[in-house]
Structures are given as C-alpha cells and as structure tokens.
PARO-667168 format. One record per residue (C-alpha): residue number from 1; residue in one letter; x, y, z. Coordinates in steps of 0.02 Angstrom, whole numbers, plus 50000, padded with zeros to 5 digits. Layout:
N
<r nr="NUM" rest="A" xx="X" yy="Y" zz="Z"/>
...
//
This chain:
207
<r nr="1" rest="M" xx="49347" yy="50302" zz="47413"/>
<r nr="2" rest="I" xx="49442" yy="50139" zz="47387"/>
<r nr="3" rest="K" xx="49584" yy="50250" zz="47481"/>
<r nr="4" rest="R" xx="49456" yy="50286" zz="47632"/>
<r nr="5" rest="L" xx="49398" yy="50113" zz="47634"/>
<r nr="6" rest="G" xx="49561" yy="50054" zz="47667"/>
<r nr="7" rest="I" xx="49598" yy="50157" zz="47792"/>
<r nr="8" rest="K" xx="49450" yy="50123" zz="47876"/>
<r nr="9" rest="I" xx="49498" yy="49951" zz="47881"/>
<r nr="10" rest="L" xx="49669" yy="49986" zz="47947"/>
<r nr="11" rest="A" xx="49604" yy="50104" zz="48079"/>
<r nr="12" rest="K" xx="49487" yy="49953" zz="48136"/>
<r nr="13" rest="I" xx="49595" yy="49811" zz="48131"/>
<r nr="14" rest="F" xx="49727" yy="49934" zz="48224"/>
<r nr="15" rest="S" xx="49566" yy="49943" zz="48368"/>
<r nr="16" rest="I" xx="49533" yy="49768" zz="48349"/>
<r nr="17" rest="L" xx="49740" yy="49711" zz="48389"/>
<r nr="18" rest="R" xx="49741" yy="49857" zz="48524"/>
<r nr="19" rest="S" xx="49602" yy="49791" zz="48616"/>
<r nr="20" rest="A" xx="49655" yy="49614" zz="48648"/>
<r nr="21" rest="D" xx="49838" yy="49666" zz="48670"/>
<r nr="22" rest="Q" xx="49755" yy="49784" zz="48816"/>
<r nr="23" rest="Y" xx="49642" yy="49637" zz="48874"/>
<r nr="24" rest="Q" xx="49818" yy="49527" zz="48855"/>
<r nr="25" rest="K" xx="49881" yy="49660" zz="48986"/>
<r nr="26" rest="N" xx="49711" yy="49653" zz="49127"/>
<r nr="27" rest="Q" xx="49721" yy="49460" zz="49106"/>
<r nr="28" rest="A" xx="49899" yy="49470" zz="49160"/>
<r nr="29" rest="L" xx="49871" yy="49583" zz="49313"/>
<r nr="30" rest="Q" xx="49737" yy="49493" zz="49367"/>
<r nr="31" rest="S" xx="49828" yy="49335" zz="49383"/>
<r nr="32" rest="Q" xx="49976" yy="49440" zz="49448"/>
<r nr="33" rest="L" xx="49853" yy="49504" zz="49594"/>
<r nr="34" rest="K" xx="49785" yy="49326" zz="49636"/>
<r nr="35" rest="A" xx="49948" yy="49284" zz="49676"/>
<r nr="36" rest="A" xx="49991" yy="49419" zz="49786"/>
<r nr="37" rest="C" xx="49827" yy="49467" zz="49870"/>
<r nr="38" rest="I" xx="49655" yy="49408" zz="49910"/>
<r nr="39" rest="K" xx="49541" yy="49538" zz="49851"/>
<r nr="40" rest="H" xx="49340" yy="49562" zz="49839"/>
<r nr="41" rest="A" xx="49291" yy="49569" zz="49684"/>
<r nr="42" rest="T" xx="49225" yy="49741" zz="49696"/>
<r nr="43" rest="T" xx="49398" yy="49798" zz="49764"/>
<r nr="44" rest="R" xx="49491" yy="49943" zz="49638"/>
<r nr="45" rest="I" xx="49676" yy="49911" zz="49627"/>
<r nr="46" rest="E" xx="49742" yy="50065" zz="49474"/>
<r nr="47" rest="S" xx="49863" yy="49989" zz="49356"/>
<r nr="48" rest="Y" xx="50029" yy="50102" zz="49413"/>
<r nr="49" rest="A" xx="49979" yy="50026" zz="49592"/>
<r nr="50" rest="I" xx="50126" yy="49902" zz="49660"/>
<r nr="51" rest="I" xx="50055" yy="49758" zz="49780"/>
<r nr="52" rest="Q" xx="50237" yy="49666" zz="49810"/>
<r nr="53" rest="N" xx="50186" yy="49482" zz="49922"/>
<r nr="54" rest="K" xx="50381" yy="49413" zz="49951"/>
<r nr="55" rest="T" xx="50296" yy="49287" zz="50048"/>
<r nr="56" rest="G" xx="50219" yy="49203" zz="49904"/>
<r nr="57" rest="D" xx="50051" yy="49182" zz="50036"/>
<r nr="58" rest="P" xx="49906" yy="49285" zz="49945"/>
<r nr="59" rest="S" xx="49823" yy="49278" zz="50126"/>
<r nr="60" rest="K" xx="49959" yy="49394" zz="50188"/>
<r nr="61" rest="I" xx="49877" yy="49529" zz="50089"/>
<r nr="62" rest="S" xx="49684" yy="49545" zz="50087"/>
<r nr="63" rest="I" xx="49572" yy="49697" zz="50036"/>
<r nr="64" rest="G" xx="49377" yy="49716" zz="50076"/>
<r nr="65" rest="E" xx="49246" yy="49763" zz="49985"/>
<r nr="66" rest="R" xx="49268" yy="49925" zz="49866"/>
<r nr="67" rest="S" xx="49418" yy="49991" zz="49951"/>
<r nr="68" rest="W" xx="49561" yy="50075" zz="49801"/>
<r nr="69" rest="I" xx="49714" yy="50041" zz="49813"/>
<r nr="70" rest="E" xx="49819" yy="50186" zz="49693"/>
<r nr="71" rest="G" xx="49994" yy="50145" zz="49814"/>
<r nr="72" rest="Y" xx="50122" yy="50037" zz="49861"/>
<r nr="73" rest="L" xx="50083" yy="49879" zz="49973"/>
<r nr="74" rest="L" xx="50237" yy="49765" zz="50025"/>
<r nr="75" rest="V" xx="50250" yy="49604" zz="50157"/>
<r nr="76" rest="F" xx="50428" yy="49573" zz="50165"/>
<r nr="77" rest="N" xx="50514" yy="49389" zz="50124"/>
<r nr="78" rest="H" xx="50516" yy="49345" zz="50293"/>
<r nr="79" rest="A" xx="50344" yy="49392" zz="50369"/>
<r nr="80" rest="G" xx="50242" yy="49524" zz="50365"/>
<r nr="81" rest="K" xx="50032" yy="49556" zz="50356"/>
<r nr="82" rest="I" xx="49933" yy="49670" zz="50284"/>
<r nr="83" rest="E" xx="49736" yy="49699" zz="50290"/>
<r nr="84" rest="I" xx="49617" yy="49833" zz="50231"/>
<r nr="85" rest="G" xx="49430" yy="49850" zz="50269"/>
<r nr="86" rest="N" xx="49291" yy="49912" zz="50173"/>
<r nr="87" rest="D" xx="49292" yy="50067" zz="50068"/>
<r nr="88" rest="S" xx="49455" yy="50125" zz="50113"/>
<r nr="89" rest="F" xx="49587" yy="50225" zz="50017"/>
<r nr="90" rest="I" xx="49770" yy="50203" zz="49973"/>
<r nr="91" rest="G" xx="49823" yy="50352" zz="49874"/>
<r nr="92" rest="R" xx="49951" yy="50366" zz="49761"/>
<r nr="93" rest="D" xx="50140" yy="50352" zz="49800"/>
<r nr="94" rest="S" xx="50087" yy="50298" zz="49976"/>
<r nr="95" rest="R" xx="50190" yy="50162" zz="50043"/>
<r nr="96" rest="V" xx="50110" yy="50012" zz="50161"/>
<r nr="97" rest="W" xx="50274" yy="49923" zz="50200"/>
<r nr="98" rest="S" xx="50236" yy="49755" zz="50329"/>
<r nr="99" rest="A" xx="50373" yy="49658" zz="50401"/>
<r nr="100" rest="K" xx="50238" yy="49633" zz="50563"/>
<r nr="101" rest="K" xx="50041" yy="49663" zz="50525"/>
<r nr="102" rest="I" xx="49959" yy="49813" zz="50478"/>
<r nr="103" rest="S" xx="49775" yy="49845" zz="50500"/>
<r nr="104" rest="I" xx="49697" yy="49959" zz="50409"/>
<r nr="105" rest="G" xx="49494" yy="49968" zz="50449"/>
<r nr="106" rest="N" xx="49318" yy="50008" zz="50360"/>
<r nr="107" rest="R" xx="49324" yy="50184" zz="50283"/>
<r nr="108" rest="V" xx="49474" yy="50250" zz="50306"/>
<r nr="109" rest="L" xx="49566" yy="50372" zz="50190"/>
<r nr="110" rest="I" xx="49735" yy="50384" zz="50153"/>
<r nr="111" rest="A" xx="49802" yy="50515" zz="50061"/>
<r nr="112" rest="H" xx="49965" yy="50530" zz="49919"/>
<r nr="113" rest="N" xx="50133" yy="50524" zz="49994"/>
<r nr="114" rest="V" xx="50084" yy="50429" zz="50161"/>
<r nr="115" rest="N" xx="50211" yy="50320" zz="50245"/>
<r nr="116" rest="I" xx="50156" yy="50164" zz="50347"/>
<r nr="117" rest="H" xx="50300" yy="50051" zz="50408"/>
<r nr="118" rest="D" xx="50283" yy="49937" zz="50551"/>
<r nr="119" rest="N" xx="50480" yy="49903" zz="50548"/>
<r nr="120" rest="I" xx="50649" yy="49988" zz="50538"/>
<r nr="121" rest="S" xx="50685" yy="49931" zz="50377"/>
<r nr="122" rest="H" xx="50865" yy="49882" zz="50401"/>
<r nr="123" rest="P" xx="50957" yy="49822" zz="50553"/>
<r nr="124" rest="L" xx="51019" yy="49936" zz="50666"/>
<r nr="125" rest="D" xx="51209" yy="49874" zz="50688"/>
<r nr="126" rest="S" xx="51306" yy="49954" zz="50556"/>
<r nr="127" rest="K" xx="51396" yy="49809" zz="50500"/>
<r nr="128" rest="A" xx="51224" yy="49711" zz="50480"/>
<r nr="129" rest="R" xx="51153" yy="49848" zz="50376"/>
<r nr="130" rest="H" xx="51309" yy="49850" zz="50252"/>
<r nr="131" rest="E" xx="51277" yy="49659" zz="50228"/>
<r nr="132" rest="D" xx="51091" yy="49666" zz="50200"/>
<r nr="133" rest="F" xx="51149" yy="49822" zz="50085"/>
<r nr="134" rest="K" xx="51254" yy="49714" zz="50002"/>
<r nr="135" rest="Y" xx="51143" yy="49568" zz="49983"/>
<r nr="136" rest="I" xx="50987" yy="49698" zz="49914"/>
<r nr="137" rest="L" xx="51114" yy="49752" zz="49759"/>
<r nr="138" rest="S" xx="51171" yy="49564" zz="49728"/>
<r nr="139" rest="N" xx="51002" yy="49508" zz="49736"/>
<r nr="140" rest="K" xx="50891" yy="49636" zz="49679"/>
<r nr="141" rest="D" xx="50761" yy="49592" zz="49807"/>
<r nr="142" rest="L" xx="50720" yy="49627" zz="49966"/>
<r nr="143" rest="Q" xx="50834" yy="49579" zz="50115"/>
<r nr="144" rest="H" xx="50821" yy="49419" zz="50204"/>
<r nr="145" rest="V" xx="50851" yy="49510" zz="50393"/>
<r nr="146" rest="N" xx="50714" yy="49452" zz="50524"/>
<r nr="147" rest="D" xx="50771" yy="49586" zz="50658"/>
<r nr="148" rest="L" xx="50696" yy="49750" zz="50588"/>
<r nr="149" rest="R" xx="50607" yy="49771" zz="50760"/>
<r nr="150" rest="E" xx="50451" yy="49747" zz="50696"/>
<r nr="151" rest="E" xx="50289" yy="49801" zz="50808"/>
<r nr="152" rest="E" xx="50107" yy="49787" zz="50734"/>
<r nr="153" rest="I" xx="49999" yy="49965" zz="50656"/>
<r nr="154" rest="I" xx="49824" yy="49965" zz="50700"/>
<r nr="155" rest="I" xx="49724" yy="50101" zz="50604"/>
<r nr="156" rest="E" xx="49548" yy="50092" zz="50659"/>
<r nr="157" rest="D" xx="49391" yy="50143" zz="50567"/>
<r nr="158" rest="D" xx="49345" yy="50305" zz="50503"/>
<r nr="159" rest="A" xx="49513" yy="50363" zz="50510"/>
<r nr="160" rest="W" xx="49568" yy="50488" zz="50379"/>
<r nr="161" rest="I" xx="49770" yy="50528" zz="50348"/>
<r nr="162" rest="G" xx="49838" yy="50701" zz="50271"/>
<r nr="163" rest="F" xx="49965" yy="50686" zz="50134"/>
<r nr="164" rest="N" xx="50160" yy="50666" zz="50162"/>
<r nr="165" rest="A" xx="50108" yy="50586" zz="50361"/>
<r nr="166" rest="I" xx="50238" yy="50473" zz="50426"/>
<r nr="167" rest="I" xx="50166" yy="50320" zz="50522"/>
<r nr="168" rest="T" xx="50284" yy="50221" zz="50619"/>
<r nr="169" rest="K" xx="50285" yy="50077" zz="50707"/>
<r nr="170" rest="G" xx="50191" yy="50033" zz="50856"/>
<r nr="171" rest="V" xx="50053" yy="50137" zz="50864"/>
<r nr="172" rest="R" xx="49859" yy="50134" zz="50847"/>
<r nr="173" rest="I" xx="49755" yy="50281" zz="50750"/>
<r nr="174" rest="G" xx="49597" yy="50267" zz="50848"/>
<r nr="175" rest="K" xx="49438" yy="50278" zz="50774"/>
<r nr="176" rest="G" xx="49409" yy="50432" zz="50669"/>
<r nr="177" rest="A" xx="49557" yy="50509" zz="50707"/>
<r nr="178" rest="I" xx="49618" yy="50631" zz="50578"/>
<r nr="179" rest="V" xx="49808" yy="50652" zz="50554"/>
<r nr="180" rest="G" xx="49848" yy="50814" zz="50484"/>
<r nr="181" rest="A" xx="49985" yy="50821" zz="50317"/>
<r nr="182" rest="G" xx="50153" yy="50798" zz="50366"/>
<r nr="183" rest="T" xx="50126" yy="50750" zz="50534"/>
<r nr="184" rest="I" xx="50238" yy="50622" zz="50598"/>
<r nr="185" rest="I" xx="50141" yy="50477" zz="50722"/>
<r nr="186" rest="T" xx="50265" yy="50386" zz="50836"/>
<r nr="187" rest="E" xx="50133" yy="50382" zz="50986"/>
<r nr="188" rest="D" xx="49937" yy="50300" zz="50978"/>
<r nr="189" rest="V" xx="49818" yy="50421" zz="50932"/>
<r nr="190" rest="P" xx="49643" yy="50441" zz="51020"/>
<r nr="191" rest="D" xx="49482" yy="50411" zz="50953"/>
<r nr="192" rest="Y" xx="49426" yy="50567" zz="50847"/>
<r nr="193" rest="A" xx="49568" yy="50652" zz="50890"/>
<r nr="194" rest="I" xx="49647" yy="50785" zz="50762"/>
<r nr="195" rest="V" xx="49832" yy="50782" zz="50780"/>
<r nr="196" rest="V" xx="49969" yy="50889" zz="50689"/>
<r nr="197" rest="G" xx="50160" yy="50918" zz="50685"/>
<r nr="198" rest="N" xx="50320" yy="50844" zz="50715"/>
<r nr="199" rest="P" xx="50301" yy="50801" zz="50849"/>
<r nr="200" rest="A" xx="50115" yy="50750" zz="50830"/>
<r nr="201" rest="K" xx="50002" yy="50857" zz="50943"/>
<r nr="202" rest="I" xx="49826" yy="50845" zz="50969"/>
<r nr="203" rest="I" xx="49735" yy="51005" zz="50921"/>
<r nr="204" rest="K" xx="49551" yy="50948" zz="50953"/>
<r nr="205" rest="Y" xx="49421" yy="50824" zz="50931"/>
<r nr="206" rest="T" xx="49297" yy="50777" zz="50809"/>
<r nr="207" rest="T" xx="49141" yy="50642" zz="50808"/>
//
C-alpha cells in the first residue's frame, strides 16, 4: 500500500515537472517568435517550424489570422520581407526565403517541400561565390552579399501550390491558380490557371 502510494506521488511529481518544463519551452518559443515576426494571436506555428529573421526587425515577417506555419521562413541579413495573409498554410519542409519581398495572400495553400526564393542565393561570379561560401563556413551564418539578383514574388489569394514545386524570383502566381506537384515556375501564372510540368504549361482554367 505504501509502495503504491509512493509510486503515485512520484508519478505526480514527474508530471508536474514535465508540465513546468513544457511551459518554459513554450514561453521561450513565444519569446523567440516575438523577436522574429509579427503574428496574430490565432496564428499557428508548429514547434518544428523555423522562423529566421536575420534583419532583427520583426516587421519584416508578418503572418495573418488563423494561418498555419509548418515550414521555414527566412529573411536574409541585408534585406528581405515576407508577408502572409489570413487562413493560409505553409507545409512541412517548405522554404520561403526572402532577400527582397515575398507576398502570400489569403487562403493560400502551400504543400510540403515547396521552395519559394526571391533571389539566387549566391553570387554568379565564381570568385565572389567562393568568398561567400567561406564567409558562411567561418561565421556559421548567412552571407552579407547584397547582389543576389532579388526580384519580388507575389502569390495571390486562393492559390494552391503542390508539393515539391519551385517558385523562382520575380513571378506572380495569380488568384485561385493551381501549381501542380513538382512544377517549376519561372514566369507569371494567370488567375485561375492550372499549370504543371517543367517548363510549366497551362492545362486548363478553374474558378
């Protein structure tokens, strides 16, 4: 009887300690998110999501009401901005990396493993690229290069981006458009168009 009571007490203590530890982790996460972005109280950001804002200005990443983030949002050291509207979703392992500006509208669905980059990530010049690489290795951080051929990306309301799709710099995905799985987007997609393949081709329109 005493042994059972002791086990129950230990289990209760363990449960309390575990809850306290989880609370502290949640508080730390919320503190980090507050420093990295501006989000609505109803925004859902999973614990495995990554929000990195290298500018130090939380206004450079804004996430709207009821939006759900599972992926990786990144703003570069020298510049960049990410704006996500209401009721939008970014799937696990998807990357939205900005050195200029990426605008994602309302009710946008972005599946898992999607890449959206408004820049070329490294210099075109081979010597500059090697110096860039050395800087990243030695500083364990993003480069300070500011010549990444940045061009704004706009994804309009109600668009759907399928898994493994790639959205390159300078394009607009129209309202209600659908980008098929594995599709590479290098040019604008009209409103309500369904595009698939590489190079992307319009196969039909929807509403």
